[in-house]
N, C-alpha and C positions, 0 to 999 in steps of 0.2 A: 422707474427704477426698482421699486419694491418687487414688481411682478417679475421682472428679469431675475432678481436675486432669488425669489421664491421658487421659480422654475429651475434655475441652477441648482439650489440645494436639494430640491425634490429629485432631479435627475441624478445627482450625486448619491443621494441616499438609495435610490433604486439600483444603481449599479453596485453599491457596496453590499447591499443585502443578499443579492442573488449570487449563485455560483457563475463564474465566468465561463467563457467557452474553453479556455484552457484548463480549468478545473474539471469541467465536464469530459474534456478529451482524456485527461489523466484517469479519471474514474472509469471510463469506458475501456482504456487499455488494461487497467488493473482487473476489472471485471472479467475480461476475455481471459486474462493470465490465470485467473483463480478458478475458472469453470471446470478445469479437469484436475484440480487439487484433491487428492485422496483424503486428506484430513478434513477439509470442508465437507466432502461427501459422507465420510464417517460420522461426523458430528452433526450432519444435516443442517450446515450453515449456509447462508446465502452469500454468493460472491459479491453482490452488490453492497451488502452491509460491511464487509470487510474492506472493499474498495473505499467506501464512504469513510470510514474510520481512517484509512491511511491518507486519503486526500485531505481530512480535517487536521491530522497531525502535521502534514506537510504545509498546510495553510497557516498554521500557527507561526511558522518561521518565515513565511513569505514577506516581501516588502509590503508595507501596510496599505498603500494607496491604490485602490482599484483603478484600472486603466493605465497604470504606471507602466512604461515600456519594460522596466527592470522586472515587474512582477510577471508580465506575460512571458518573457524569456526564462524567468524562474520555473514556471509550471511547464513551459515547453522542455526545459532541461529534465525535469523529473519525469515527464511523459517519456522522453527518449531513454532515461535510465531504466525505467520500468519495462521498456520493450526491447531492450538489447538481448541478442541471442547468443553472443559469443564474447570472449575478452577482447577481441579486436574490434568489435562494435562498441564496446564499452570505452575502450581507449579513444575511439574516434569521437564519441559523445562527449567525453571529459575534455578533450582538446577544443571541441566546438564551443563548450559553454563555460570554459574557464574564466572568462571575463565576468560571467555572473557571479560566480563564488569567490573571486579574488586570487585565483591560482590553481595550479594542477593539483596540489595536496588537498585543498580545500574543496575542490570539485570531487575528487575521489571520496572524500569524507561524506560529502552531500549523497553521492551515488550509494555509498554503503548505508546511509540513513534510511533508504527505501527499504532495504532488507530488514533493518531494525523496526521500522514502523509496521511492516507486514507481520513480523513475528510478534510484536506487542499486540497488535489488533486482534490476530488469530488466537493468542492466548488469552485475551480478555473475553473473546467471543466464546471460546471453548470452556472457560471457567462459568461463564453465564449459562451455557448449555448443559453443563455437568455440575451443578452446585455441589454435589457430594464428592467431587473429584475423581469419580470412577469413569472408566471408559464406557462408551455406549454398549448396551446389552449384547448386540450382535457381534461385538469385537472382543469379547472376553475370551481369553484362550483357556483351552482345557489343560488340565495338569500334564497330560501325556505330551501336549504340544510344547509345554514349556521346558521339557527335560531336554538336556544336550543331545545332539545327534547320536552319539556313541551309546547313550543309555537306551535310546529308541530301538536301535539295531539289535541290541544284546537280547537274546531269548531269556525269558523268565523261567526260573528253575523251581 
């Protein structure tokens, strides 16, 4: 009996410690989404790092028991929210996963959290990349570039 209990506890701990397939799928979708992001390129940030941060934030609010069907659907929902291409796609995803979050309103709030998590993670990463708060050197605008368009066009006397 002790051997069975030990094996069961060990298996439970192994599944709890690792990232689930659903978490890995979410990270992959987010990484692909971030690959062409100009802010990440400007600050030389890795899409994988931002995706990992977003997945960690989403995981904090996930149902706690690994293997729980609710947890699986929770990550599937966020993967779908992160991959929508249009408002109609979002509407379909919200309707599909409303049972996970308790209703339409709550599901829209969860979908909006994806954007909040992305912005938060990007902000933290940019802060780390530029501790002095300045833009990357190649992005500094010249004084002439900062002038309003009408001042640029006016000839100097």
